[in-house]
KEDREN-339098 format. One line per field, with one value per residue (C-alpha): x negated, y negated, z; chain. Coordinates in pm, 1 decimal. Each point is the difference from the previous one (the first is absolute). Example, Ala and Ser with C-alpha at 12.3 -4.5 7.8 and 13.67 -1.06 7.14 Angstrom:
<recs>
east -1230.0,-137.0;
north 450.0,-344.0;
up 780.0,-66.0;
mol A,A;
</recs>
This chain:
<recs>
east -1788.9,10.0,306.1,-32.9,133.4,374.2,177.2,122.5,-353.3,-126.8,289.3,-50.8,-369.3,92.4,216.2,-209.0,-348.3,56.6,-360.1,-142.5,279.6,-33.5,-380.0,25.7,248.6,-229.8,-245.4,247.7,-111.3,-336.3,-124.1,-264.0,-50.4,102.8,261.3,-77.4,347.6,277.3,283.3,6.6,337.7,-105.1,268.8,322.5,186.4,-282.3,-213.3,-338.6,-126.3,-362.1,-139.1,-348.3,28.2,-16.3,147.9,183.0,330.5,-103.3,-329.5,184.0,268.5,-222.8,-377.2,-83.3,172.7,-186.7,-320.1,107.4,258.1,21.2,193.7,282.4,342.4,76.6,294.6,261.6,231.2,326.2,263.6,316.2,99.7,-278.8,-84.3,-352.0,-228.1,-358.0,-230.7,-289.5,-291.7,-155.8,-279.8,246.9,209.5,-306.9,-90.7,352.7,13.4,-338.1,126.4,311.5,-213.9,-231.4,299.0,135.1,-340.0,-28.4,321.0,-163.6,157.7,-223.8,8.8,304.3,189.9,346.7,101.0,369.0,77.5,335.4,-26.5,178.6,-127.3,-297.9,-369.8,-99.6,209.1,-212.4,-317.9,108.6,69.4,-328.2,-191.1,129.5,-110.9,-336.7,-80.6,169.1,300.9,334.5,263.0,371.6,203.6,354.3,239.7,56.6,377.1,-5.6,163.9,-166.4,120.9,-127.3,-325.2,-47.7,46.2,-275.1,-229.8,45.3,-57.6,-320.0,-136.6,-182.8,-308.6,108.3,299.4,-21.0,310.9,121.5,232.7,261.9,97.6,248.4,269.0,227.3,-117.2,97.9,-275.1,-18.1,-193.8,-228.5,-161.0,317.6,70.4,-357.4,4.5,324.7,-144.9,-303.5,227.1,182.1,-305.3,-186.7,-328.8,-161.1,-267.4,-315.6,66.4,248.4,-151.3,245.0,10.0,173.6,176.4,166.3,346.5,112.2,-98.9,-271.7,-41.9,-331.8,-53.9,-328.2,-248.6,177.7,96.5,-266.4,42.5,-140.9,-106.8,-216.3,-144.2,-70.1,-188.5,-224.4,-80.5,0.7,-308.4,-78.6,-96.1,198.8,-111.7,240.9,9.8,-75.2,315.0,40.3,235.5,224.9,7.6,343.1,33.6,344.2,329.5,326.4,329.0,288.9,360.2,90.3,311.1,-77.6,-72.2,-363.7,-229.0,-178.1,-347.8,-126.1,-377.8,-209.3,-364.1,-274.8,-177.2,296.8,211.4,-263.9,-39.4,375.9,60.1,-286.5,130.3,362.5,-82.1,-188.5,223.7,349.7,-9.1,-246.9,-184.8,-352.6,-260.2,48.0,377.0,272.1,240.1,321.6,198.1,304.2,5.5,-108.3,-309.7,233.4,91.9,-216.7,20.4,-162.5,-283.3,-65.7,82.5,-36.4,-313.8,-207.4,81.9,-39.6,-309.3,-169.9,57.9,-156.8,328.7,132.6,304.4,290.6,135.1,337.2,200.1,347.9,316.0,40.4,258.9,-165.0,-54.7,177.5,39.5,-301.4,-265.6,-137.1,-23.9,-166.8,-261.7,-51.8,-68.1,-220.9,-221.8,6.5,143.8,-57.7,174.4,309.5,160.1,341.0,319.2,333.0,186.3,-200.5,81.2,369.0,-18.2,-166.7,260.3,254.9,-193.5,-42.5,-250.9,-155.6,-214.7,-170.5,0.7,-154.4,-319.1,-300.1,-19.7,-253.0,-250.8,244.4,-55.3,286.9,238.4,-7.3,297.0,24.8,127.1,347.7,170.8,-0.4,340.7,14.7,198.6,-250.3,-295.7,151.9,83.1,-348.0,-158.2,197.0,-61.0,-374.4,-80.0,-259.1,-24.3,200.2,-163.5,174.6,-205.3,94.3,-201.5,8.9,-177.5,-134.9,-165.7,-146.5,16.9,241.6,114.5,205.2,-62.0,-156.8,-375.3,-24.1,-363.2,-74.1,245.4,301.5,314.7,371.3,219.6,331.2,231.8,134.9,-310.8,-311.7,-199.7,-213.0,-235.6,-324.9,-344.4,-63.4,366.4,122.5,369.2,277.3,379.1,98.1,322.7,56.4,174.6,-243.3,-318.6,-61.1,-116.2,278.4,-122.7,329.0,3.0,247.9,72.5,16.9,-244.7,-235.8,-300.5,-308.0,-379.1,-230.6,-300.9,-256.2,139.2,-236.4,-239.9,160.9,294.5,56.8,-239.6,247.5,239.1,-206.6,-83.7,265.4,-120.7,290.0,253.4,-181.2,29.2,355.5,141.2,-154.9,-112.8,249.6,338.5,17.1,57.3,-283.5,-248.9,-268.0,78.6,31.4,359.4,71.3,352.5,141.7,233.2,-105.1,15.1,-262.2,102.6,-136.6,-278.1,-125.8,160.8,143.8,319.5,38.0,351.6,-20.8,-120.5,42.4,-54.9,133.6,-227.9,159.0,-156.3,115.1,-162.8,-312.8,-17.9,28.8,223.3,84.0,374.5,-63.0,-197.4,292.6,242.0,-206.6,-11.2,378.7,63.3,-206.8,292.1,217.0,321.7,-108.8,51.9,-118.0,-111.3,-84.4,-201.2,-23.9,-157.7,253.4,-78.1,-29.6,-41.8,-249.1,-199.0,18.1,149.0,141.6,56.0,362.4,88.0,305.0,29.4,223.1,81.1,-10.5,310.4,199.6,265.2,-258.7,-41.3,356.5,18.4,-183.7,-156.0,-135.8,-149.3,-154.4,-161.7,-140.0,-129.7,-193.5,-146.0,-110.3,-159.9,-196.8,-115.7,-135.1,-166.4,-173.5,-110.2,-79.2,4.9,242.4,-109.6,172.5,330.2,295.1,221.0,301.3,73.3,349.7,180.5,168.2,154.4,-220.0,-274.5,22.7,-183.2,-18.7,154.7,-348.8,-35.2,-226.0,65.7,108.8,-209.2,8.0,378.9,12.0,-238.4,205.1,321.2,-173.8,-119.9,345.6,-130.8,137.6,-126.3,-13.8,82.3,152.8,116.3,-241.9,131.4,138.7,261.9,86.8,153.6,-349.7,-96.7,346.1,-58.4,-323.8,161.7,277.3,-248.5,-212.9,305.7,126.5;
north 1429.2,371.7,191.5,209.2,-295.8,-24.8,-294.2,-152.4,-42.1,-136.9,-246.4,-113.7,-61.4,-212.6,-223.6,-5.2,9.8,-147.9,-113.2,349.2,157.1,-227.0,4.6,375.7,-41.4,-256.2,283.0,129.9,-272.9,-138.5,-340.0,-208.2,-187.9,134.9,-194.4,-176.3,-10.3,255.5,-243.9,-372.8,-85.8,-330.1,-188.5,202.5,110.3,-16.6,314.8,23.8,355.6,115.3,-352.1,-43.1,311.9,6.4,256.5,22.3,173.7,98.0,147.1,214.6,103.0,69.7,-46.6,198.2,305.0,-42.1,59.4,345.4,139.1,-222.3,248.8,69.8,-131.8,-346.6,-149.9,216.5,-201.7,155.7,-184.5,179.1,-330.9,17.2,372.5,-81.4,179.6,-94.1,94.5,-229.1,136.1,-217.3,-87.4,-90.5,-200.6,-193.9,-79.1,-119.3,-212.7,-155.4,-87.3,-167.0,-179.9,-128.6,-127.5,-185.0,-148.2,-121.9,-194.7,-171.7,214.0,-2.2,105.1,-146.9,-80.3,145.1,227.1,69.7,346.4,46.6,346.2,325.3,324.0,45.2,65.6,-358.6,-114.9,216.1,-120.8,-361.3,49.7,179.7,-250.8,-285.2,184.5,65.8,-366.3,-139.6,-155.1,12.3,182.7,-61.1,271.7,-95.5,282.1,19.0,-15.7,-348.4,-280.8,-319.1,-227.7,237.0,49.4,-375.8,-56.6,253.0,-158.3,-337.0,145.7,194.8,-223.4,272.2,-72.9,276.1,223.6,359.5,129.1,210.2,-18.6,219.8,273.9,279.3,154.5,283.4,-30.3,-367.5,-252.2,-290.4,-288.3,-174.1,-268.8,-209.3,13.6,-106.3,-280.7,-132.9,22.3,-199.6,-256.4,-43.7,17.6,-311.9,188.9,123.7,273.7,-42.4,319.9,282.2,342.4,222.0,373.8,79.9,335.5,-41.2,10.2,-357.6,-316.3,-185.4,-352.8,-146.0,-357.0,-128.4,-106.6,178.6,355.3,268.4,344.3,242.2,265.4,-251.3,-150.3,344.0,105.7,-303.3,75.9,380.0,147.1,-305.1,55.2,-202.7,63.5,12.5,-332.9,32.6,-120.3,-101.7,242.1,-297.1,-131.0,24.2,289.0,-67.9,-186.0,192.9,-185.9,135.8,-111.8,-230.5,-179.0,-310.9,-52.4,-99.8,296.0,151.1,121.6,274.8,-47.9,313.0,19.4,222.7,201.9,66.8,110.7,243.6,154.4,25.6,171.3,243.8,89.1,31.7,227.4,232.5,-3.8,-62.6,123.7,285.9,-85.8,116.9,-87.0,204.0,35.8,-182.1,-263.8,-87.0,-307.1,-66.5,-370.9,-300.3,-215.1,-298.2,122.0,54.2,380.1,-31.9,-210.4,223.8,346.5,-6.5,-210.5,-54.9,267.3,320.4,-129.5,-113.4,354.7,146.1,142.5,-8.1,-226.8,45.7,-315.1,74.9,-208.9,143.1,115.2,303.3,149.2,-55.5,211.8,205.0,16.5,229.7,-246.0,-86.8,363.4,92.2,-267.8,138.1,339.5,-124.7,-228.6,209.7,-286.4,45.5,-312.4,-160.3,-330.4,-116.3,-176.8,131.8,-156.4,211.8,315.2,-88.6,-33.7,341.6,153.4,-39.6,242.7,376.6,113.2,232.2,-297.9,30.0,380.3,37.8,-185.6,138.7,-229.7,205.9,-288.6,-239.1,-52.6,-241.0,-251.9,-344.0,-233.4,-370.6,-335.8,28.3,207.5,373.7,145.1,346.4,175.5,-112.8,101.5,338.1,68.3,-75.9,188.7,313.4,-26.3,-66.6,217.7,-261.3,-246.2,-318.6,-286.7,-333.3,-310.8,-356.4,-311.4,-331.4,-204.2,-195.3,297.8,169.9,352.6,201.1,-131.3,312.1,348.8,331.2,43.3,363.7,-58.3,-31.8,251.0,182.7,-190.0,68.5,-172.2,-137.8,-63.6,-354.5,-131.4,-142.0,133.4,-139.6,-296.6,47.8,-73.6,-368.7,-103.0,-94.0,28.6,-122.9,-15.6,-348.1,-154.8,-286.3,-210.2,28.0,91.1,281.2,353.2,258.1,312.6,189.3,265.8,-33.1,-365.8,-234.9,-286.6,-175.9,207.2,-212.8,39.3,-148.5,-188.2,38.0,176.7,282.6,-20.1,-10.3,-214.3,-347.1,-274.7,-280.7,-142.0,-132.4,-366.8,-20.1,101.9,-184.7,206.7,320.0,-89.4,-135.3,281.0,304.6,-89.3,-249.0,161.4,183.2,-235.6,-55.8,228.2,-19.3,337.4,117.7,66.7,255.3,-149.6,349.7,138.7,331.4,242.9,228.8,339.1,189.7,152.4,-331.4,45.8,-317.0,-39.2,-310.4,-146.0,-287.9,-357.4,-280.5,-266.5,-61.0,235.5,306.7,314.9,110.7,324.8,-84.8,-359.7,-272.4,-286.6,-319.4,-57.2,-374.8,12.7,170.1,-250.1,-293.5,151.9,48.1,-342.8,-163.5,60.4,-308.8,191.9,112.4,-199.7,255.3,361.9,276.4,311.2,304.6,341.6,281.7,365.2,204.5,377.4,-16.5,-321.0,-35.7,-347.3,-215.5,-374.2,-114.2,-365.6,-206.3,-343.3,-304.8,-183.7,-377.9,13.9,318.6,-109.1,14.9,373.7,97.9,330.5,325.4,-33.4,-345.1,134.4,299.8,-224.6,-227.4,300.3,103.6,-349.8,1.2,342.9,-138.6,-295.6,236.3,213.7,-303.7,-152.1,302.9,303.6,287.1,161.1,-285.4,19.2,52.2,304.1,-234.9,-372.1,-58.2,-331.5,-125.4,-329.4,-24.8,190.5,128.3,-233.3,-83.1,-324.6,-149.6,86.9,305.5,257.9,336.5,223.4,295.6,-7.3,-10.9,293.2,198.1,-52.5,103.3,318.0,55.6,-41.5,-195.5,-359.3,-40.7,-307.8,-266.5,-241.5,-264.6,19.9,-323.8,148.1,374.5,-9.0,-30.0,349.2,130.3,-109.7,194.3,302.5,-9.8,-29.0,287.6,220.5,-83.5;
up 1716.7,62.5,-116.4,316.2,198.7,41.3,-158.5,324.4,135.9,-331.3,-25.3,359.3,-71.5,-303.3,221.5,318.7,-158.4,-346.6,-53.1,50.2,-202.4,-303.8,13.5,-55.2,-287.7,-163.7,-71.6,-262.0,-243.1,-112.0,113.8,-175.6,328.6,344.7,193.6,330.2,155.6,-45.4,71.4,65.8,154.8,151.6,-192.3,31.0,-204.1,-257.8,18.5,-172.3,-45.7,-40.9,23.1,-147.3,-213.2,-378.9,-237.3,-332.3,-75.6,-352.2,120.2,253.1,-249.0,-300.0,9.1,310.2,-150.9,-329.1,192.6,121.4,-244.8,-305.8,-212.6,248.9,-98.2,139.1,-190.8,-170.9,-225.0,-117.0,-203.8,-106.2,-159.5,-260.2,29.3,116.4,247.3,84.4,285.0,96.4,201.9,267.8,-244.3,-274.1,242.9,113.9,-360.1,-83.4,314.0,-80.7,-348.7,140.6,258.1,-275.1,-199.0,304.9,82.7,-358.8,63.6,295.5,272.6,308.4,364.2,176.1,-320.6,-41.1,-286.2,-53.1,-141.5,-175.3,-143.8,-74.1,150.7,-230.6,73.9,-82.2,297.4,230.3,-174.8,60.5,371.1,58.3,-214.1,215.3,313.6,-165.3,-68.5,311.1,-173.9,180.7,-202.8,19.3,-169.6,-100.1,-83.6,-374.8,41.3,152.1,-196.5,-117.0,280.9,270.4,-187.6,-36.7,374.2,70.0,-257.2,168.6,346.7,-65.8,-282.4,-197.1,-208.4,-239.7,-66.3,-121.7,-178.1,-293.1,-295.7,166.8,239.5,-61.0,215.9,-98.2,-360.0,-13.4,-69.1,246.5,-160.4,253.2,-214.3,-50.2,374.8,75.7,-258.1,148.2,351.0,-108.2,-165.3,333.4,228.7,107.5,28.4,-320.5,-6.2,-205.1,-192.7,-48.4,-73.1,-188.5,-59.2,-329.7,24.9,-338.0,159.6,-64.6,-183.9,188.2,-140.2,116.4,113.4,-138.1,264.5,283.0,-96.4,-36.9,-155.0,256.8,-252.0,-189.0,317.2,147.1,-312.1,35.8,365.3,4.6,161.4,211.6,363.2,250.5,360.1,292.8,181.6,374.2,175.7,360.8,172.0,74.5,-359.4,-169.1,-245.8,-140.1,27.4,-35.7,3.0,200.9,19.6,281.3,113.4,-205.6,-366.3,65.0,-74.4,298.9,-86.2,228.3,24.4,59.8,110.6,-141.1,271.9,226.7,-295.5,-123.3,345.1,61.6,-334.8,49.6,347.7,-114.9,-294.1,236.8,307.2,-139.4,-360.1,58.5,-321.8,-75.9,-263.4,-316.2,45.8,-196.2,134.7,-186.5,101.1,-218.3,88.3,-208.9,44.0,40.1,348.1,308.7,-30.8,-341.7,142.0,299.3,-131.5,-377.7,-32.1,313.7,258.8,-205.9,-182.3,322.7,128.1,-316.1,-125.6,-354.9,-22.0,-241.2,-167.7,-157.2,-245.7,-37.3,171.0,228.8,-240.3,-338.9,-203.6,268.2,376.5,29.1,-120.1,345.9,105.2,-329.9,74.0,351.9,-156.3,-284.8,209.8,319.0,203.1,373.1,132.2,-152.0,100.3,-124.4,109.7,130.9,-294.1,-244.8,196.0,1.8,-380.5,-32.8,231.0,-280.4,-219.9,1.0,263.0,-258.5,-101.9,338.3,14.8,-348.1,97.9,188.2,302.1,195.3,3.8,169.0,373.8,62.2,-153.0,162.2,-39.0,82.7,-117.5,152.1,270.8,-76.9,81.1,155.7,-279.7,-264.0,216.6,74.2,-368.0,-133.9,290.7,-80.6,-374.8,21.5,297.7,98.2,290.3,-65.8,184.8,27.2,69.9,80.4,-76.2,-180.8,-262.4,294.5,171.0,-307.7,146.9,219.0,337.6,76.9,-138.9,104.8,28.4,-103.9,-93.9,371.1,142.4,-153.4,94.7,-24.3,-257.2,125.0,-292.5,16.2,176.8,-171.0,294.5,278.5,27.5,-190.7,142.3,58.8,-1.1,348.3,-90.7,229.1,-5.6,116.6,127.8,-245.7,263.0,291.0,-186.1,248.6,-84.5,-17.5,177.0,15.1,-276.1,-288.8,73.9,-298.1,-30.8,-239.4,-105.4,71.0,24.2,263.3,-136.4,-126.2,-304.0,-99.3,-296.3,-343.5,104.6,-142.8,106.5,-59.5,-258.2,-291.4,71.3,271.8,346.4,161.8,-194.7,101.7,367.0,-15.5,-215.8,159.6,350.5,148.0,-70.2,334.9,294.8,243.1,-173.9,-265.0,-156.8,-359.8,-104.6,-270.7,-29.6,26.6,263.1,144.9,288.8,153.0,137.1,298.3,-211.8,-138.9,-342.0,-152.0,-201.7,-219.4,-0.8,-249.6,-40.0,248.8,-269.3,-349.3,-190.9,-159.4,-137.7,-345.8,-113.6,199.3,-131.0,263.3,-112.9,183.0,-2.4,24.5,-325.6,-174.8,154.3,-125.5,-347.7,-21.6,153.6,-274.7,-241.0,-42.6,77.9,347.9,316.8,257.3,8.6,247.9,-85.5,224.6,-25.6,-9.8,63.4,-319.5,-15.3,-288.2,48.3,377.2,-36.4,-278.1,-1.9,11.1,-62.4,95.1,-159.8,42.3,-322.8,-36.3,-218.2,56.2,-252.4,-278.0,63.6,70.6,-187.2,61.7,-345.8,90.9,322.5,-174.4,-261.1,272.4,192.0,-310.4,-34.1,363.9,-38.7,-293.2,210.7,265.6,-269.1,-146.7,330.0,215.5,-228.0,-46.6,328.2,189.8,-188.9,239.8,-45.4,-9.6,32.1,136.1,30.0,318.3,109.0,311.3,179.8,359.2,236.4,366.8,121.0,-4.9,-368.7,22.9,-271.4,143.7,-227.1,236.9,8.0,-383.0,-15.9,252.2,-198.6,-323.3,170.7,151.7,353.6,293.9,-43.7,378.3,204.3,-226.7,267.9,-127.6,-358.1,-134.2,-235.4,18.3,-348.1,-151.5,113.5,-90.2,-362.1,-14.5,159.0,-261.3,-288.7,127.4,56.4,-346.9;
mol A,A,A,A,A,A,A,A,A,A,A,A,A,A,A,A,A,A,A,A,A,A,A,A,A,A,A,A,A,A,A,A,A,A,A,A,A,A,A,A,A,A,A,A,A,A,A,A,A,A,A,A,A,A,A,A,A,A,A,A,A,A,A,A,A,A,A,A,A,A,A,A,A,A,A,A,A,A,A,A,A,A,A,A,A,A,A,A,A,A,A,A,A,A,A,A,A,A,A,A,A,A,A,A,A,A,A,A,A,A,A,A,A,A,A,A,A,A,A,A,A,A,A,A,A,A,A,A,A,A,A,A,A,A,A,A,A,A,A,A,A,A,A,A,A,A,A,A,A,A,A,A,A,A,A,A,A,A,A,A,A,A,A,A,A,A,A,A,A,A,A,A,A,A,A,A,A,A,A,A,A,A,A,A,A,A,A,A,A,A,A,A,A,A,A,A,A,A,A,A,A,A,A,A,A,A,A,A,A,A,A,A,A,A,A,A,A,A,A,A,A,A,A,A,A,A,A,A,A,A,A,A,A,A,A,A,A,A,A,A,A,A,A,A,A,A,A,A,A,A,A,A,A,A,A,A,A,A,A,A,A,A,A,A,A,A,A,A,A,A,A,A,A,A,A,A,A,A,A,A,A,A,A,A,A,A,A,A,A,A,A,A,A,A,A,A,A,A,A,A,A,A,A,A,A,A,A,A,A,A,A,A,A,A,A,A,A,A,A,A,A,A,A,A,A,A,A,A,A,A,A,A,A,A,A,A,A,A,A,A,A,A,A,A,A,A,A,A,A,A,A,A,A,A,A,A,A,A,A,A,A,A,A,A,A,A,A,A,A,A,A,A,A,A,A,A,A,A,A,A,A,A,A,A,A,A,A,A,A,A,A,A,A,A,A,A,A,A,A,A,A,A,A,A,A,A,A,A,A,A,A,A,A,A,A,A,A,A,A,A,A,A,A,A,A,A,A,A,A,A,A,A,A,A,A,A,A,A,A,A,A,A,A,A,A,A,A,A,A,A,A,A,A,A,A,A,A,A,A,A,A,A,A,A,A,A,A,A,A,A,A,A,A,A,A,A,A,A,A,A,A,A,A,A,A,A,A,A,A,A,A,A,A,A,A,A,A,A,A,A,A,A,A,A,A,A,A,A,A,A,A,A,A,A,A,A,A,A,A,A,A,A,A,A,A,A,A,A,A,A,A,A,A,A,A,A,A,A,A,A,A,A,A,A,A,A,A,A,A,A,A,A,A,A,A,A,A,A,A,A,A,A,A,A,A,A,A,A,A,A,A,A,A,A,A,A,A,A,A,A,A,A,A,A,A,A,A,A,A,A,A,A,A,A,A,A,A,A,A,A,A,A,A,A,A,A,A,A,A,A,A,A,A,A,A,A,A,A,A,A,A,A,A,A,A,A,A,A,A,A,A,A,A,A;
</recs>
């Protein structure tokens, strides 16, 4: 793709001539065997990309760069939690990955086996992901903050041969022990892995179970120096499973392919993120989320960039730490979340002004809607382009953004941008299923199939759920629903207006309100509960719960209710993790429903946000909403 072309013509080619377009993008990676077919869409909505081709994610991310510039920086690890910094060259990264791969192979892990990774943000987590890709194992990374019950459900769903974990993580100077959470998860889980490989950071006690638990340092010493070749993988082979919140308690494993993902990341780094080999990429995310997979580990490394892996907070030791890292490591591309920027906005702007940010091309923000005041503030303080982008765990890379790597484009604050190459984005009337062509008219943001390379193949071991969940929600059409409301203006810029389903976005973390409801309802005192996402200036949204008690007389006083609220918070912590804890749990005598018994979540949300709840003629008992309104006002 020539940068002399304008974006509109390039985008049109990607939609009208996708085979030619993606064949050209495929040259951005190395193939051990050429592909025969660019896209097989003979069985919609299942798309198979680069059929017949063979490649390897680890080869493209590590080994091919060792051949040309082995001593260039590849992985830069910074922890303000343990005051540690370490830079690995591409050669050193390859050697560490081979050691991890040898350790996993010694535990019987082979091509197609699953390996669950439950790790803090430390280099060994990156080694484990890349080692899995190297030997053809399918990794499933679970965010280190997840509680035992959630972890157990993921263990049972992906049935890993091995688990890679650590004694503990650390956040804000507070140690978070992982081993007890993992042991409890394995006690609950039906499936049991053959082995658990553990990195001992010396932060917390790490009792070892004989016959199952393996000390990584000892195992690594035994296998250091071994050569483990990259396994040739079919482009259509699964590379990883990443669980995302849904509207039920059953985990939903997004399954990603190998070849399409590598091509999509290589193209997105070049055309969207403007990254080049030899530069440095800094994503402030976590490997437990899709941003960490795509733009901490695989994307930057495939492009030959150094990638920064950071363990710590944006305000510790002070609010200048990120900008000091940009200066020190000459970061050219930075990726963060609006919540983090809103946190930094509370601090003196001198922390930004004191750093040399001349290397920085742009700051990209995603994970939740970017409000205009936040975007404008950080734009003025940094003096750099602020580029929003919108995508999902399911798509693996941006649906909407700006492709400044193809042609300079204009930022519109409040909009994540325009459709990126390969995404045939529509705004759909949810009632009729028809395209909405009138500008600035609200509808469901949807994507015509086939989804471009890099997007999910299916839900792990559940093709029927993939089709039903994503492709059959819009009447009369087989079209992928993002489950977000949106509008498109006259210039083709999209504006995201919120979810159409029961998933909320708390500080960039997607949480299913039904999962939180089920957790609270598991307490013996609760008869019924409703959870909604409520707008929050810092986090984007917070969860708010309203519960009906089985025996209201048993919790008659405010002190009784406050004590019960604390118990319920603890239940959510234990089952789902602190990230899912509601901001408040309030008690009501009944919940607002329609006469047919449907819970009026949108009306609850509107009242909580002090908006007009709209037409309530179908409500069974108006006093239910009045109770909530009184509690919120109070």
